[in-house]
BASE-565158 format. One record per residue: x, y, z of N, C-alpha, C, O, CB in turn; residue in three letters. Coordinates in Angstrom, 1 decimal. Atoms other than C-alpha are relative to their C-alpha. Glycine has a CB too. Example, Ala and Ser with C-alpha at 12.3 -4.5 7.8 and 13.67 -1.06 7.14 Angstrom:
BEGIN
   n.c1   n.c2   n.c3  ca.c1  ca.c2  ca.c3   c.c1   c.c2   c.c3   o.c1   o.c2   o.c3  cb.c1  cb.c2  cb.c3 type
    0.9   -1.2    0.0   12.3   -4.5    7.8    0.9    1.2    0.0    1.9    1.2    0.7   -1.0    0.0    1.2  ALA
   -0.9   -1.1    0.0   13.7   -1.1    7.1   -0.8    1.1    0.8   -0.3    2.2    0.9    0.4    0.5   -1.4  SER
END
This chain:
BEGIN
   n.c1   n.c2   n.c3  ca.c1  ca.c2  ca.c3   c.c1   c.c2   c.c3   o.c1   o.c2   o.c3  cb.c1  cb.c2  cb.c3 type
    0.2    1.4   -1.0   56.0  154.0   59.2   -0.3   -0.9   -1.1   -0.9   -0.7   -2.1   -1.4    0.0    1.1  MET
   -0.1    1.1    0.7   56.4  151.0   57.8   -1.2   -0.9   -0.3   -2.1   -1.1    0.5    0.9   -0.8    0.8  ASN
    1.4    0.6    0.2   53.7  149.0   56.0    0.5   -1.4    0.0    1.7   -1.8    0.1   -0.9    0.5   -1.6  THR
   -0.3    1.6   -0.4   53.2  145.2   56.4    1.1   -0.8   -1.3    1.9   -1.7   -1.1   -1.7   -0.9    0.1  LYS
   -0.7    0.7    1.1   54.8  144.3   52.9    1.5    0.2    0.3    2.3   -0.7    0.1   -0.5    0.4   -1.4  PRO
   -1.3   -0.3   -0.3   58.1  146.5   54.0    0.7   -1.4    1.2    1.8   -1.9    1.1   -0.2    1.8    0.6  ASP
    0.0    1.0   -1.1   58.0  144.0   57.2    0.6   -1.1   -0.2    1.7   -1.5    0.3   -1.2   -0.4    0.4  LYS
   -0.5    0.9    0.4   58.0  141.2   55.3    1.1   -0.5   -0.7    1.7   -1.6   -0.7   -0.7   -0.2   -0.2  ILE
   -1.4    0.1    0.9   60.6  141.9   52.9    1.0    0.1    1.0    1.9   -0.7    0.7    0.4    1.2   -1.3  SER
   -1.1   -0.1   -0.9   63.0  142.6   55.8    0.0   -1.1    0.8    1.1   -1.7    0.8    0.0    1.1    0.9  GLN
   -0.1    1.8   -0.5   62.2  139.2   57.8    0.4   -0.6   -1.1    1.5   -1.1   -1.0   -1.5   -0.8    0.6  LEU
   -0.7    0.6    0.6   62.7  137.7   54.6    1.5   -0.1   -0.4    2.0   -1.2   -0.6   -0.5    0.1   -0.7  ASN
   -1.5   -0.5    0.4   66.3  139.3   53.9    0.8   -0.3    1.4    2.0   -0.4    1.3    0.3    1.9   -0.4  SER
   -0.4    0.5   -0.9   66.8  138.2   57.5    0.2   -1.1    0.0    1.4   -1.5    0.3   -0.6    0.2    0.6  GLN
    0.0    1.6    0.2   66.1  134.7   57.0    0.7   -0.5   -0.9    1.1   -1.6   -0.7   -1.2   -0.6   -0.3  PHE
   -0.6    0.2    0.9   67.7  134.6   54.1    1.5    0.3    0.3    2.3   -0.6   -0.1   -0.5    0.8   -1.1  SER
   -1.1    0.1   -0.6   70.9  135.6   55.7    0.5   -1.0    1.1    1.7   -1.3    1.2    0.2    1.1    0.4  SER
   -0.3    0.8   -1.5   70.7  133.4   58.9    0.0   -1.5   -0.7    0.7   -2.4   -0.3   -1.5    0.1    1.3  LEU
   -0.2    1.1    0.4   70.1  130.8   56.6    1.0   -0.7   -0.8    1.2   -1.9   -1.0   -0.7   -0.1   -0.2  LEU
   -1.6    0.1    1.1   73.4  131.3   54.2    0.9   -0.5    1.3    1.6   -1.5    1.2    0.9    2.0   -0.8  LYS
   -1.0    0.4   -0.9   75.2  131.2   57.5   -0.1   -1.4    0.8    0.9   -2.0    1.1    0.0    1.1    0.9  GLN
    0.2    1.0   -0.5   73.7  128.4   59.0    0.8   -1.4   -1.1    1.4   -2.3   -0.6   -1.5    0.2    0.2  GLU
   -0.4    1.1    0.7   74.5  126.3   55.7    1.5    0.2   -0.1    2.0   -0.9   -0.3   -0.6   -0.1   -1.2  THR
   -1.4   -0.4   -0.5   78.2  127.7   56.1    0.7   -1.0    1.1    1.7   -1.8    0.9   -0.1    1.4    0.7  GLU
   -0.4    0.6   -1.0   78.4  126.4   59.2    0.0   -1.2    0.1    1.0   -1.7    0.7   -0.4    0.4    0.8  ASN
    0.4    1.6    0.4   77.1  123.0   58.5    1.3   -0.8   -0.7    1.9   -1.8   -0.3   -1.5    0.1   -1.3  ARG
   -1.0    0.7    0.9   79.7  122.5   55.8    0.8   -0.4    0.4    1.2   -1.6    0.2    0.5    0.6   -0.8  SER
   -1.4    0.3   -0.7   82.5  122.8   58.0   -0.2   -1.2    1.0   -1.3   -1.4    1.6    0.5    1.3    0.9  LYS
   -0.2    1.3   -1.1   83.7  119.7   60.0    0.0    0.3    0.9    0.4    1.5    0.9    1.1   -0.8    0.0  PRO
   -0.1   -0.5   -1.6   83.4  120.0   63.6    1.4   -0.9    0.3    1.7   -1.9   -0.2   -1.6   -0.6    1.2  LYS
   -1.1    0.7   -0.5   86.8  119.3   65.4    0.2   -1.5    0.2    1.1   -2.2   -0.2    0.1    0.5    1.1  GLU
    0.0    1.4    0.1   85.8  116.1   66.4    0.1   -0.9   -0.7    0.8   -1.9   -0.5   -0.6   -0.4    0.2  TRP
   -0.2    0.8    1.0   85.3  114.7   63.3    0.9   -0.1   -0.7    1.0   -1.2   -1.4   -0.7   -0.1   -0.6  GLU
   -1.2    0.3    0.4   88.5  115.5   62.0    0.8   -0.6    0.7    1.8   -1.0    0.1    0.5    0.8   -0.3  LEU
   -1.2    0.7   -0.7   90.2  113.9   65.0   -0.6   -1.6   -0.5    0.2   -2.5   -0.9    0.0    0.3    1.9  VAL
    0.3    1.6    0.5   87.8  110.6   64.0    0.4   -0.2   -1.3    0.4   -1.4   -1.7   -1.5   -0.5    0.1  LEU
   -0.4    0.2    1.8   88.9  111.0   60.2    1.3   -0.7    0.4    1.7   -1.6   -0.3    0.4    1.7   -1.2  GLU
   -1.7    0.5    0.1   92.4  110.2   61.5   -0.1   -1.6    0.6    0.9   -2.4    0.5    1.2    1.1    1.4  ALA
    0.1    1.2   -0.8   91.1  107.1   63.2   -0.7   -1.0   -1.0   -0.8   -2.2   -0.6   -0.7    0.2    1.4  HIS
    1.2    0.8    0.9   88.6  105.9   60.0    0.4   -1.2   -0.2   -0.5   -1.9    0.3   -0.3    0.6   -1.4  LEU
   -0.3    1.1    0.0   90.5  102.7   59.3   -0.6   -1.0    1.2   -1.5   -1.8    1.2    1.3    0.1   -0.2  ASP
    0.6    0.7   -1.2   90.0  101.3   62.8   -1.1    0.3    0.6   -1.6   -0.5    1.5    0.6    0.1    1.0  GLU
    1.4    0.2   -0.3   86.9  102.5   63.4   -0.8   -0.7   -1.1   -1.7   -1.5   -0.9   -0.7    1.4    0.4  ILE
    0.5    1.1    1.2   85.9  101.0   60.1   -0.2   -1.6    0.2   -1.2   -2.3    0.3    1.1   -0.1   -1.2  LYS
   -0.5    1.6   -0.5   87.5   97.5   61.0   -0.7   -0.3    1.2   -1.0   -1.5    1.2    1.7   -0.1    0.2  GLY
    0.7    0.2   -0.8   85.8   97.7   64.2   -1.5    0.0    0.0   -2.1   -0.7    0.8    0.4    0.6    0.7  ALA
    1.4    0.1    0.6   82.5   98.2   62.9   -0.4   -1.1   -0.7   -1.5   -1.5   -0.5   -0.3    0.9   -0.9  ARG
    0.0    1.0    0.5   83.2   95.4   60.7   -0.4   -1.5    0.8   -1.0   -2.5    0.5    1.0    0.2   -0.5  GLU
   -0.2    1.2   -0.9   83.7   93.1   63.4   -1.2    0.0    1.1   -1.2   -0.8    2.1    1.6    0.0    0.7  LEU
    0.8    0.1   -0.7   80.6   94.2   65.0   -0.1    0.7    1.6   -0.9    0.4    2.5    0.0   -1.1   -0.1  GLY
   -0.3   -0.6   -1.4   81.9   96.3   68.0   -0.7    1.5   -0.2   -0.7    2.3   -1.1    1.8    0.1    0.4  VAL
    0.9   -1.2   -0.4   79.5   99.0   69.4    0.6    1.3   -0.3    1.8    1.5   -0.3   -0.4   -0.1    1.4  GLY
   -0.4   -1.5   -0.3   79.6  102.8   69.3    0.5    0.4    1.2    1.4    1.2    1.3   -1.0    1.0   -0.2  TYR
   -0.6    0.0   -1.9   80.2  102.7   73.3    1.4   -0.3    0.0    2.2    0.5    0.3   -0.8   -1.3    1.1  ALA
   -1.4    0.7   -0.2   83.2  100.3   73.0    0.9    0.7   -1.1    2.1    0.6   -1.0   -0.1   -1.8   -0.2  ARG
   -1.2   -0.4    0.9   84.7  102.1   70.0    0.5    1.3    0.8    1.6    1.7    0.9   -0.4    0.4   -1.8  ILE
   -0.8   -1.1   -0.7   84.5  105.4   72.2    0.7   -0.2    1.2    1.6    0.5    1.6   -0.6    1.0    0.2  ALA
   -0.9    0.6   -1.4   85.7  103.7   75.3    1.3   -0.1   -0.6    2.3    0.6   -0.3   -0.5   -1.7    0.7  ALA
   -1.4   -0.2    0.4   88.5  102.5   73.0    1.0    1.0   -0.4    2.3    1.0   -0.5    0.1   -0.6   -0.5  LEU
   -0.9   -1.2    0.5   89.2  105.7   71.5    0.8    1.0    1.2    1.9    1.6    1.3   -1.1    1.0   -1.1  LEU
   -0.2   -0.8   -1.3   89.1  107.4   75.0    1.4   -0.5    0.8    2.2    0.2    1.5   -1.3   -0.2    1.0  ASN
   -0.9    1.1   -0.8   91.4  104.6   76.3    1.7    0.2   -0.7    2.8    0.0   -0.2   -0.7   -1.9   -0.5  GLU
   -1.1   -0.6    0.7   93.9  105.9   73.5    0.5    1.3   -0.1    1.3    1.6   -1.0   -0.2   -0.2   -1.1  ALA
    0.3   -1.5   -0.4   93.6  109.5   74.5   -0.8    0.8   -0.9   -0.8    2.1   -0.9    1.3    0.7    0.1  GLY
    0.7   -1.1    0.7   91.3  110.5   71.9   -1.4    0.0    0.4   -2.1   -1.0    0.3    0.2    0.0   -1.4  VAL
    1.2   -0.2   -0.5   88.3  112.1   73.3   -1.2    0.0   -0.8   -1.4    1.0   -1.5    0.0    1.0    0.7  LYS
    1.1    0.0    1.0   85.0  111.0   71.6   -1.0   -0.8    1.0   -0.7   -1.5    1.9    0.3   -0.8   -1.6  ALA
    1.2    0.8   -1.0   81.4  109.7   73.1   -0.3   -0.9   -1.4    0.2   -1.0   -2.5   -1.6    1.1    1.0  ASN
    0.8    0.9    1.0   79.1  107.3   71.5   -0.6    0.9   -1.1   -0.5    0.6   -2.3   -1.2   -0.9    0.7  GLU
    0.5   -0.7    1.0   77.3  109.9   70.0    0.3    0.5   -1.4   -0.3    0.5   -2.5   -0.1    0.8    0.6  VAL
   -0.9   -0.5    1.3   79.8  111.4   67.8    0.5   -0.9   -0.5    0.8   -0.6   -1.6    1.1    1.0    0.2  GLN
   -0.5    0.8    0.7   81.2  108.1   66.9   -1.3   -0.6   -1.0   -1.1   -0.9   -2.2    0.7   -0.9    1.0  VAL
    1.4    0.6    1.1   77.7  106.8   65.3   -0.2    1.2   -0.7   -0.7    1.0   -1.8   -1.7   -0.6    0.7  ARG
    0.3   -1.2    0.9   77.3  110.6   63.9    1.0   -0.5   -1.2    0.6   -0.6   -2.4    0.3    1.7    0.8  SER
   -1.0    0.0    0.9   80.7  109.9   62.2   -0.2   -1.4   -0.9    0.0   -1.4   -2.1    1.5    0.2    0.8  PHE
    0.1    1.0    0.9   80.0  106.4   61.1   -1.1    0.2   -1.0   -0.9   -0.3   -2.1   -0.3   -1.3    0.7  CYS
    1.0   -0.3    0.8   76.7  107.6   59.6    0.4    0.7   -1.3    0.0    0.4   -2.5   -0.6    0.8    0.8  GLU
   -1.0   -0.9    1.1   78.9  110.2   57.7    0.7   -0.7   -0.9    0.4   -1.0   -2.1    1.2    0.8    0.6  LYS
   -1.6    0.7    0.7   82.3  108.5   56.8   -0.8   -1.2   -0.7   -0.9   -1.2   -1.9    1.4   -0.6    1.4  ALA
    0.0    1.4    0.3   81.2  105.0   56.5   -1.8   -0.4   -0.9   -2.0   -1.3   -1.8    0.2   -1.1    1.7  LEU
    1.0    0.0    0.8   77.6  105.5   55.2   -1.0   -0.8    0.8   -2.0   -1.2    0.1    0.3   -0.6   -1.4  GLY
    0.9    0.9   -1.0   75.7  103.5   58.0   -1.4    0.7    0.0   -1.5    1.9   -0.2    0.6   -0.2    1.7  GLU
    1.4   -0.3   -0.1   72.1  103.8   58.3   -0.6   -0.6    1.0   -0.1   -1.7    1.2   -0.7   -0.3   -1.1  THR
    0.3    0.9   -0.9   70.1  102.6   61.0   -1.1   -1.4   -0.5   -1.5   -2.3    0.2   -0.6    0.8    1.1  ARG
    0.3    1.5    0.6   68.6   99.9   58.7    1.3   -0.8   -0.1    1.4   -1.9    0.3   -0.8    0.2   -1.6  ALA
   -1.0    1.0    0.5   72.0   98.6   57.6    0.4   -0.3    1.6    0.8   -1.4    1.7    1.3    0.8   -1.3  LYS
   -0.1    0.5   -1.6   72.6   98.6   61.9   -0.4   -1.1    0.4    0.3   -2.0    0.8   -0.7    0.8    0.8  ARG
    0.9    0.9   -0.1   70.0   96.4   62.2    0.3   -1.0   -0.9    0.4   -2.1   -0.4   -1.2    0.4   -0.1  LYS
   -0.3    1.3    0.6   70.9   94.1   59.5    1.4   -0.5    0.3    1.6   -1.6    0.0   -0.1    0.1   -1.5  GLN
   -1.3    0.7    0.0   74.5   93.7   60.4    0.0   -0.7    1.4    0.6   -1.8    1.6    1.2    1.0   -0.1  ARG
    0.3    0.5   -1.1   73.2   93.3   63.9   -0.5   -1.5    0.2   -0.2   -2.3    1.0   -1.0    0.9    0.4  ALA
    0.8    1.2    0.3   71.1   90.5   62.8    1.0   -1.3   -0.6    0.9   -2.5   -0.2   -1.2    0.3   -1.0  LYS
   -0.8    1.1    0.6   73.7   88.6   60.8    0.8   -0.2    1.0    1.1   -1.4    1.2    0.8    0.3   -1.2  SER
   -1.1    0.5   -1.1   75.9   88.8   63.5   -0.5   -0.8    1.1    0.3   -1.6    1.6    0.6    1.1    0.8  ASN
    0.6    1.2   -0.6   73.5   86.9   65.7   -0.2   -1.2   -0.7    0.2   -2.2   -0.1   -1.2    0.2    0.3  THR
    0.0    1.1    0.4   72.9   84.5   63.2    1.5   -1.0   -0.1    1.6   -2.2   -0.1   -0.5    0.4   -1.1  GLN
   -1.4    0.8    0.5   76.7   83.6   62.4    0.3   -0.7    1.4    0.9   -1.7    1.5    1.4    1.0   -0.6  ALA
   -0.7    0.8   -0.8   77.1   82.8   66.0   -0.9   -1.3    0.5   -2.1   -1.3    0.6    0.6    0.8    1.1  LYS
    0.9    1.5   -0.3   76.3   78.8   67.1   -0.3    0.3    1.4    0.3    0.9    2.3    1.0   -1.6    0.0  PRO
    0.6    0.1   -1.1   74.1   78.3   69.6    0.0   -0.8    0.7   -0.3   -1.9    0.2   -0.8    0.2    0.0  LYS
   -0.4    0.8   -0.7   74.8   76.7   72.5   -1.0   -1.4    0.2   -2.2   -1.2    0.1    0.2    0.8    1.0  ALA
    1.1    1.0    0.3   73.2   73.0   72.6   -0.5   -0.1    1.9    0.3    0.3    2.8    0.8   -1.8   -1.0  SER
    0.2   -0.3   -0.9   71.2   72.7   75.6    0.5   -1.3    0.7    0.8   -2.3    0.0   -1.1    0.6    0.0  PRO
   -1.0    0.9   -0.9   72.8   70.5   78.6   -1.0   -1.1    0.3   -2.0   -0.7    0.9    0.7    0.9    1.4  VAL
    0.9    1.2   -0.5   71.0   66.9   79.2   -0.4    0.0    1.6    0.6    0.2    2.4    0.7   -1.5   -0.3  ALA
    0.0   -0.3   -1.6   69.5   67.1   82.7    0.4   -1.5    0.4    0.1   -2.6   -0.1   -1.7    0.7    0.9  ALA
   -0.6    1.3   -0.6   71.3   64.6   84.8   -1.1   -0.8    1.3   -1.0   -2.0    1.6    1.6    0.5    0.7  THR
    0.7    0.2   -0.9   68.6   64.7   87.6   -1.4   -0.4   -0.7   -1.9    0.1   -1.8    0.0    1.2    1.1  LYS
    1.0    0.3    0.6   65.5   62.5   87.4   -1.1    0.9    0.0   -1.4    1.6    0.9   -0.3   -1.1    0.4  ASP
    1.1   -1.5   -0.1   62.5   65.0   86.4   -1.2   -0.9   -0.1   -2.1   -0.5   -0.9    0.1    1.6   -1.6  GLN
    1.7    0.9   -0.1   59.4   62.3   86.9   -0.2    0.6    1.3   -1.4    0.6    1.5   -0.1   -2.0   -0.1  SER
    0.5   -0.5   -1.0   59.7   64.0   90.4   -0.7    1.3   -0.2   -0.6    2.0   -1.1    0.8    0.1    0.7  LYS
    0.7   -1.5    0.3   57.6   66.9   90.8    0.8    1.2    1.1    1.0    0.9    2.3   -2.0   -0.1    0.6  PRO
   -0.7   -0.9   -0.4   59.6   70.1   91.9   -0.5    0.8    1.1   -1.6    1.3    0.8    0.3    0.7   -1.0  ARG
    0.6   -0.2   -1.2   58.8   71.3   95.4    1.1    1.5    0.2    2.3    1.6    0.0    0.0   -1.5    1.3  VAL
   -0.8   -1.6   -0.5   59.9   75.2   96.5    0.6   -0.2    1.2    0.1   -0.7    2.2   -1.2    1.4    0.3  ALA
   -0.7   -0.2   -1.6   62.2   75.5   99.2   -0.8    0.9    0.7   -1.5    1.9    0.2    1.6    0.6   -0.1  ALA
    0.6   -1.0   -0.7   60.8   77.1  102.2    0.9    1.1    0.4    2.0    0.8    0.6   -0.6   -0.5    1.1  LYS
   -0.3   -1.2   -0.2   61.7   80.7  102.8    0.2    0.0    1.6   -0.6   -0.3    2.5   -1.0    0.9   -0.7  SER
   -0.9   -0.3   -1.3   64.0   81.5  105.7   -0.6    1.4    0.9   -0.2    1.7    2.0    1.6    0.4   -0.5  SER
    0.3   -1.2   -0.7   62.2   84.6  106.6   -1.7   -0.4    0.6   -2.5   -0.9   -0.1    0.2    1.6   -1.2  LYS
    1.2    0.2   -0.7   59.2   84.3  109.0   -1.2    1.0   -0.9   -1.1    2.2   -1.3    0.2    0.4    1.7  PRO
    1.4   -0.4    0.9   55.7   85.1  107.1    0.2    0.0   -1.4   -0.5    0.7   -2.1   -0.6    1.6    0.4  GLY
   -0.1    0.4    1.6   56.7   84.2  103.9   -0.3   -1.3   -0.5    0.3   -2.2    0.0    1.4    0.1   -0.5  PHE
    0.4    1.4    0.4   55.3   81.2  102.3    0.5   -0.4   -1.6    0.5    0.5   -2.4   -1.6   -0.1    0.1  ARG
   -0.4    0.7    1.2   56.4   79.2   99.2   -1.6   -0.4   -0.8   -2.4   -1.2   -0.3    1.1   -1.5    0.5  SER
    0.9    0.3    0.5   53.5   79.0   96.8   -0.5   -1.4   -0.5   -1.6   -1.9   -0.5    0.1    0.8   -0.7  ALA
   -0.2    1.5    0.6   54.5   75.7   95.4    0.2   -1.0    1.1    0.4   -2.1    0.5    1.3   -0.1   -0.9  THR
   -0.6    0.7   -1.1   55.3   73.9   98.7   -1.2   -0.9    0.2   -2.4   -0.6    0.1    0.4    1.1    1.4  SER
    1.1    1.0   -0.2   53.3   70.8   99.4   -0.5    0.0    1.5   -1.6   -0.6    1.8    0.5   -1.3   -0.3  ASP
    0.4   -0.1   -1.4   53.0   71.5  103.0   -0.9    1.3    0.3   -1.7    1.3    1.2    1.3    0.0    0.9  GLU
    0.9   -1.4   -0.1   51.4   75.4  102.5   -1.4   -0.2   -0.8   -2.4    0.5   -0.8    0.9    1.4   -0.8  ASP
    1.6    0.1    0.8   48.7   73.6  100.3   -1.1   -0.5    0.7   -2.2   -0.6    0.2   -0.1   -1.0   -1.1  LEU
END
């Protein structure tokens, strides 16, 4: 008859062997990681230009390399050392670098009150029309 300590030691040995197998599996690069590794320079250049993961994946697919957005993101995190904080910082710097469009001067006289057009559908009224008030 198995005692409680025997069962615990048996479970511990099973857990240890499973943990060892999982560690070995994680250390091996996946096939898609090896494929993306061959395109490291292109991916790095695209990321430096601010190209998103989905667009990089689409470009790789157009070139015949099967990859999706999640794989590209994971690869960039591992190979390029990107983190969520770095991605946010890069996105923020990209938006700050772009010049903002200047507002267009209005050509119409803005002193007149604006009146919404009547709806062409029967039963619908515009809340801002002078006639409806």
